[in-house]
N, C-alpha and C positions, 0 to 999 in steps of 0.2 A: 666974450670969451669962445673962441672957437671950439666946436663940437667934432670929435673924432667920429668918423663912421664906423659902420659894421665892418667893411673890409680891413679899415687899418688894424681892428681888434684882432680880427682873424688871421690878418698876416703876421702880427706882432706875436700872438700865442704860438701858431704854428713851428714860426722861425726860431722862437726862443726854445721850444721843446725840442725841435730837430737838431738843435745845435749843442744839445747836452750830452755829455758823455754818458750819463748814467742811463740816458734815455734809449742810447743805441746798446750799451750793455745789458739791458733789462730785456730789451727786442730781439738781440741776437741769441742771447745766451738759450734761450729755448731750442730754435732751429738749429744751433750749432748741437747741443745735448741731443737732439732727435736723429742727427746726422750719426753721431758717435754711437748711439745705442743701435740705430739700424745697421749700421757698418759692422759693430759686435754679433747681433743677432744673425746677419747673414752669414758672417764668417763662423760662427758658433753652429749655425746651421749646416752649412757645407762641411765644415770639419766633422760633425756628428754623424752626416749621411755618410761621408767618405770612409769613417771608421766603422760603420755599421756594414758597408758594404765588404770594406775591406775583410771583417771579422768572419764575414760569413765565408769567404774563400780562404782563409787563412790557412797557410800550411804548417802543419805541426804532427808529430806522432801522436798516435792515441789508440786505444782500445775500447770495445763497447761490449756490454753485455745486455742481450734483448731479450726479455721474458714477455714482452707484446708479441712479437712475431710479426710486426708492422716494418723492421728497418729491412731494408733492399740492402744486402752485402755489397752489391756492385756500386751502389751511391756511396756508402763507407769508404769501399776500396778506392775509389777515385779520388778521394780527399785524403788518402793517405791511412786509413784506418784499418784495423782488424779485430775480428772477433775474440774475444778473451777466453782463454780455456779455462782458466782460474781465477774466480774474482778476486780472491784474497790475494793471491799472487799479484795480479795486476794492479790493485792498489797499493802493495808494498812495491812495486816498480815506479809508481808516480811519484810517491813519498820520497824515494831513493833517486828520483831524478833520471831513471833508465828510459821512459817515457813521459811524454809532455802530459796525458790526459787520460780519464777513464770516464765513460759515460754507462750509466746504469739506467736502462729505459725499462719500467715497471711494467707488470701484466695489464694495468689500466693506465696508460699515459694520460688519458682524459680527466680523471679524478685522483691520480698519482703524480706527484712530481717526479721529474727525470733527474736524478742525481748526476752533478758532474765535479770529478776531482781532477785537478790540475795544479801543474807547478806553476807557483808564483810568479808572474810576468809584469806585475806593476798593475797600480790600479785601473788603468786605463786600457791595458792591454788584456786583462785579465777576462773582459767579456767576450773574448772571440770563442772562448770555450763553450759557453752557454750557446752564443749565436751559431756555432757549426752544429751542435747536438740537435739543436731546433732545427736548421736546415734539413738535416738527414732524415729527419722524422717526416717532415712534411713533404720534403720531396720524394720520399717513400711513399708517403700514403698517397701521393698525386698519381704517382706511377701505379699503384693499386687499383684506381680507380679507371684508369686507362682512358679517360675520356678528357682533353683537355678544357672542354667547355664546361664540363660538369666540375671538375676540378675547379675552376674559376669561381663558378656558381656557388659551391661549397663555400668558397673563402669569401663570399660576398662580393666579388668584384663584377657588382651590375651597375649599370649607367641607367638613372633613371630620369626622365623629363616630364615635368607637370606642366598641364595648362588648367587654368582657372578662369573662371566666368564672373562679370559682374556687371549688372544692370545690361544684359543682353549681349556686352561685347566681353573680349576676351582682357583679364587684368593683368596687369604689370606684375604681381606679385612683389617680393622683396624688390625687383629692378624698379618698381615705383615708388619705393620706399625712400632709397638712398637721396634722389634729389632733393628733395626738401629738408633733408636731414643738413645740407650744407649750411642754410643758416643757422641750425642751432650750433654747429660747429664754430662759425664764425662769432655768434654770438656771445659764447662761453670765451672764447680767445681774446675777444676785444673788451668785455667785461673784466674778466681776471686781469689783464695786462693794465688797464687805463682805470681801474675802479679806484685804487689809491690816487691816481693823478686829477681825478675826479674830485674825490674829497679835497684834496689838496689844491685845487685850483684857484679858490678864493681864498682860503687859508694862506697862501703865501703873501697876499696883499697884506691881511690883518696882521700875520706875524712881521711883517718888515716895518711895519707902522706906515705905510704909505696911502692908503684906502681915501685919507682926506684929501691929499692932493689928488689922487685919481677920480675922485668925485667931483671935483672943482672944475674938471674940463671933460667928465665922462658920464653920460646917463648909465645908471644900474642898469637898464635894461638891454642896452646895447651891450655892455660888458659882459652879463650873463649871457646872453645869446650869443655873443661872439665866442665864449670860453666852451659852449656846447658845440657850436657848430667847428670850432677847431678840435674839439676833443673826436669829433667824427671823422674829420680828415687825416687826423693823426691814427685813426683807429685803421683807416683804410690804407695808410702807408704801412703801417705794421703788418697786416692782413698780405698786402704785396712781398714783402721782405720774408714771410712765412712761405708764401706760395711759391714764388718764382725758384728758390732753390729746389725745391721738390720736381717741379715741371723739368727744369733743367738736368737733375739727376736722374729723373725717370726716362726722359726722351734720349740723352746722349750716354748715360752710364748705366741704362737699364741691366744690360748683359752682364757688365763687369760687376755689378752689386748684386745680380742674379735676383733682380725683383721678378715677380710673376706679371704676365702681360695681362692688362686689365683691357677687356673688351667692352668699351663702352658704349657699343652700337645695342645692346640689350637694354641700357636704361631707357625706362620711359620717363619721359618729362610731361607732365599733367601741368597746363598751364595753369588752372586754377589754384592747385596745390602751390605752385611757385610763387604765384602773386599773393596768396594769403600768408605763405612763409617770407616773404620779401615785406610786406605790410607789418607781420608781427615782429620783425627784427627791428626794423624802422621805430616802429611805436614802443616796442620793450626797452630798445636801447635808449631812446630819448627820454622814458620814464624814468629808467634807472639813473641817468645822467643827471636827470632834473633833481630827484629825489638826493643823491649823492651831492651835489652843487649846495643843494637847501642846508643838507649836513654840514657842510663846511661854512655856509654863511651863519649857523647859529653856534659851532663850537668856537671856543676861543684859542685851541692849540690843536695841531695834528692827533697828539696822545688821546684828547677827549673825543676828537671825531673817531678816531678807532674802536672806540669801544660801542658805538652804533654801527659804525663799518662792517665789521665782522659778522655780526647777525643777518644783516641785509644780505651778506653776500652768501650765506649758508641757505637763503632763501630759494636762491636758483638753482640749488643741487636737492631741496627736500622731495620734490617729484620722481626722483629717479629712485626713491626708497619705496614707491608705490607703484614703480614701471610696471609691473605685471598687471596690474590693477588698469593703469592708464590704457594698456594696450588691449587687454582682454576684456574688461567692464568698465568702460570709461561712464557709464551712468552712476556707479557706485558713488555714495555719499562722498567719501574722501576724495576721489577723482573730481566731482561737482566743484567740491571746495576749493580743490589746486587750481580748476579751471579758471574761477571765478576772483579770486583772492589777487588783487593786482600784482603782486610779487613773485607769485608761482604762476601765474597765467600764463607767460610769454614761454616758459619751458614746456608747460603742460601741453599747452594748445599746440605748439610747433610739433611734439610728438604724436598728437593726436592725430594731427593735420598730415603728417607722414604716413602713417598707418591708415589712414582714411575712416578715422571714428569720430570724427567734428564736422557737424553739419552747419552749413552755410551760415544758418542764424546763430549759433554758436560762436562761428568763426567772427561774424560782423560785429557781434556784441562786444567780444574781448579786444578786438582791434579799436573800436570805437573807445572802449574804457582805458586803452594804454595810451591813446593820443588826447583823451581827456585828461587823465593822470598827469601827462607830459605838460600840458599847459598849464595846468593848476600849480605843481610843482616848480616849475620855472616862474610863475607868478609871485609864487610864496619866496622862492630862492631871491628874487629881486627884492621884495619887501624886507624879508629878512637881511641881506646885505646893506640895504639902504640904511634901516634903523638900528643894525646891529655892527655896522663897520668899525664903530670906535670903541667897541666892547672887547677890549684886548685881553681882558683877563676873567671874565665871567660869561657864561652862556646866556645868549639872548633868549629872553620868554616871547616864545610863539604868542602865547594869549595876548601878550601886552602889545605885541606888533601887529596882531589881527584886529585888536579892540581899538587900536589908533586911527585918527583920521589918515587919510592918504595925503 
């Protein structure tokens, strides 16, 4: 009886997955949603920025009362305003619609609010009154200072460039943090998108009642390893589908989309951190995949597998509840627990690796731990599938499988 090789299993699984409509729907829905959200945000930002700019220079009739003494009449006049001689009459003129607005500047505009009264122009247009009132006070105050540099300094318009040193050399700061974090981002995307498929990769055969036929011509080890490798390949395809549209949009439509210019030349790529990040990604991905495949081999149905799947997926988000400690106090007890517990270790150490708080020894221990766990879980998945392949209606007993002879 012929044996299918590993390549046959991988090609079959990859082609079968890539030809499913639901795979492409699930894969494309996130990029499309991101494109829509980014487009709406860009449009909203442009609209808001334009409205704020227009409101500052909006033309309408107004009078003002200045108890502060800071308002420059020339500034107010240039914008179409005039000082009110009678406060009560000015307010009545606004109510009657004879003038558009009245601004009352208090004696202490720092601790007391400037009162603005205006004719209702609609929810979005009414903001022009406050914008102009504020613009008059700020511009008048800057003119009183008489020095543009001092005026800019008072507003906090100061550029500061920081340089820090580590181990005798210049450190990259946040520019050194971002590159290793790309592995954490990829890990989350792949696990979230493929997690359910990892669980169901063996359950499909069990629920379709074809496992006996498969095992007559295919070794369980080859099947499990093939499914894991095919999941990795599918994950790469999904990452490409995510990244390519973003790159195309940024390179060719950055100006149209009003996207900020990203100067990647300032990023500092530390080879050691990147290697650690890559090894953590591969080890963590394989460990989670092996675990989820083993869950699929134990459970009789997808519904039963979901009861274990959800808590396991929560594990990869738990370290973010203590992210402040992970970054500031990596030797805290809870951080150490997250660092070495297998299903929180990948995310925790990826964060610590990016922020430079993980030692080479700690990184080595966790990487070895992840790869050892990967091997153990894959071997366990093979045994569970071999002995539980015909358990269609009940959960496989792990104790019974482990105690049985090979």
